[in-house]
C-alpha positions as CSV (number, residue, x, y, z in Angstrom):
1,X,-0.3,0.3,0.0
2,X,1.5,3.3,-0.8
3,X,0.5,6.8,0.8
4,X,2.5,9.6,-2.0
5,X,3.9,12.4,0.4
6,X,4.5,15.7,-1.1
7,X,7.5,17.0,-2.0
8,X,9.5,18.1,0.4
9,X,11.0,21.8,-0.1
10,X,14.5,21.2,-1.0
11,X,16.6,17.9,-0.6
12,X,16.3,16.1,2.1
13,X,13.2,16.2,4.8
14,X,13.6,17.9,7.7
15,X,12.4,16.4,11.0
16,X,9.4,18.8,10.7
17,X,8.3,17.7,7.2
18,X,8.8,14.6,8.4
19,X,6.0,15.2,10.9
20,X,3.7,16.4,9.1
21,X,3.7,13.8,6.6
22,X,3.4,11.6,9.6
23,X,0.3,13.7,11.2
24,X,-1.0,14.0,7.4
25,X,-1.5,10.4,7.3
26,X,-2.6,10.3,10.4
27,X,-5.9,11.7,9.8
28,X,-6.1,9.2,6.7
29,X,-8.8,7.1,8.1
30,X,-9.1,4.9,5.4
31,X,-5.2,3.9,5.4
32,X,-5.0,3.5,9.0
33,X,-8.2,1.4,8.7
34,X,-6.6,-0.3,5.9
35,X,-4.0,-1.7,8.4
36,X,-5.3,-5.2,9.9
37,X,-4.3,-5.3,13.5
38,X,-3.0,-8.6,14.8
39,X,-3.8,-9.2,18.6
40,X,-0.9,-11.4,19.6
41,X,1.7,-8.5,17.7
42,X,2.6,-5.3,15.8
43,X,1.8,-4.9,12.8
44,X,2.8,-2.8,9.8
45,X,2.7,-1.1,6.8
46,X,5.4,0.6,4.3
47,X,4.4,3.6,3.0
48,X,7.0,6.4,0.9
49,X,7.3,8.3,3.0
50,X,8.8,12.4,1.9
51,X,12.2,13.4,-0.4
52,X,12.9,9.2,0.1
53,X,12.2,9.3,3.5
54,X,11.1,5.5,5.0
55,X,7.8,5.6,6.8
56,X,5.7,2.7,8.0
57,X,1.9,2.7,9.5
58,X,2.6,0.2,12.5
59,X,-0.6,-1.5,14.4
60,X,0.3,-1.5,18.4
61,X,-1.8,-4.3,20.2
62,X,-2.1,-3.4,24.2
63,X,0.8,-4.1,26.4
64,X,3.2,-4.4,23.5
65,X,6.0,-1.5,22.9
66,X,9.6,-1.5,21.0
67,X,12.6,-1.3,24.5
68,X,15.1,0.5,24.2
69,X,16.7,1.8,20.8
70,X,18.0,4.5,18.6
71,X,17.6,5.0,14.7
72,X,21.2,4.6,13.8
73,X,21.8,8.3,12.8
74,X,18.4,9.0,11.8
75,X,16.2,11.8,12.5
76,X,12.6,11.4,11.7
77,X,9.0,12.3,13.4
78,X,6.1,9.4,14.7
79,X,2.5,10.7,15.0
80,X,-0.6,7.9,16.4
81,X,-3.9,8.0,14.6
82,X,-5.6,6.7,17.1
83,X,-5.2,4.9,20.8
84,X,-2.4,5.9,22.6
85,X,1.2,6.1,23.2
86,X,3.8,6.3,26.1
87,X,7.0,7.5,24.6
88,X,9.9,7.8,27.3
89,X,13.4,9.0,26.3
90,X,16.7,9.6,27.0
91,X,17.2,13.8,26.8
92,X,21.0,13.6,26.6
93,X,23.5,12.3,24.4
94,X,24.7,9.0,24.0
95,X,28.6,8.1,22.4
96,X,27.4,6.1,18.9
97,X,30.9,3.8,18.8
98,X,32.7,2.3,21.7
99,X,31.0,1.3,24.7
100,X,28.6,-1.1,25.3
101,X,26.5,-0.2,28.9
102,X,26.7,3.3,31.0
103,X,25.6,4.6,34.0
104,X,23.2,7.7,32.9
105,X,22.5,11.0,34.5
106,X,19.7,11.2,36.8
107,X,17.3,13.5,35.7
108,X,18.5,12.6,31.9
109,X,14.4,10.9,31.7
110,X,11.8,12.2,29.6
111,X,7.6,10.4,29.5
112,X,5.2,11.7,26.8
113,X,1.2,11.3,25.8
114,X,0.8,10.9,22.7
115,X,-3.0,10.9,21.7
116,X,-4.9,10.5,18.4
117,X,-2.9,13.2,15.9
118,X,0.0,14.1,18.6
119,X,3.3,13.7,18.0
120,X,6.9,14.6,18.2
121,X,10.1,14.8,16.0
122,X,13.7,14.1,16.9
123,X,17.2,14.8,16.3
124,X,19.2,11.9,14.8
125,X,21.2,10.6,18.4
126,X,17.5,10.5,19.9
127,X,17.0,7.2,22.1
128,X,13.8,5.5,23.4
129,X,11.3,3.1,23.8
130,X,7.8,3.5,22.6
131,X,4.6,1.4,23.8
132,X,1.2,1.1,24.0
133,X,-0.5,1.6,27.4
134,X,-3.2,0.2,27.1
135,X,-4.9,-2.9,28.1
136,X,-8.0,-3.3,25.9
137,X,-7.2,-0.5,23.1
138,X,-5.1,-1.0,19.8
139,X,-3.2,1.9,18.9
140,X,-1.7,2.7,15.1
141,X,1.0,5.2,14.6
142,X,3.5,6.1,11.2
143,X,6.1,6.5,11.5
144,X,8.8,8.1,9.0
145,X,12.8,8.3,9.3
146,X,15.2,10.0,7.0
147,X,17.8,8.9,6.0
148,X,16.5,5.8,5.6
149,X,17.3,3.6,9.0
150,X,20.6,2.0,8.4
151,X,20.7,0.7,11.9
152,X,18.9,0.2,14.6
153,X,20.8,-0.6,18.1
154,X,19.2,-1.8,20.9
155,X,19.5,-1.4,24.5
156,X,18.2,-3.1,27.8
157,X,17.7,-1.1,31.5
158,X,18.0,-1.8,34.6
159,X,17.9,1.5,36.5
160,X,20.2,4.4,34.7
161,X,22.4,1.2,33.2
162,X,22.3,1.1,30.2
163,X,23.4,-1.7,28.1
164,X,23.7,-1.9,23.7
165,X,22.3,-5.2,23.4
166,X,21.8,-5.6,20.2
167,X,22.5,-4.2,16.6
168,X,19.8,-4.7,13.5
169,X,20.3,-4.6,10.5
170,X,17.6,-3.2,7.7
171,X,17.1,-6.7,5.4
172,X,16.0,-8.4,9.2
173,X,13.1,-5.8,8.9
174,X,11.9,-7.4,5.7
């Protein structure tokens, strides 16, 4: 399925343009309702994002989430189409290489509740986790990244300790 994205103003799309795209797609009730929802796991449809960006429409069953991760240096945005998502993020820039275990400073945790058509843009060093806190209701959201994700680093977290656990590559998301 394809959503035709507006052309970005010039060159690569900015995080603000990706957020505008995500909100526009989130408002497309026909497209959002075409996403098959599975009570057992997340579902998704790949979309054509603006300016060569990578985009996804994602369904979140109750209680599901991403775990802590980054976007391999890509900037991006996401918006909730239906339901509610919680985003927990770190207000600090992590080194991208040369570590497997970090102790986080106090006060770096942030949390946002994102309901229908609310979203956020983020820069290339953003580390977060997103989850559907509902025990009953699916959520659907739209995500866009530029450049297309070269990789994703997944982290484990225990209190203030963040551990690099895995690096995922695009061929794993087919």
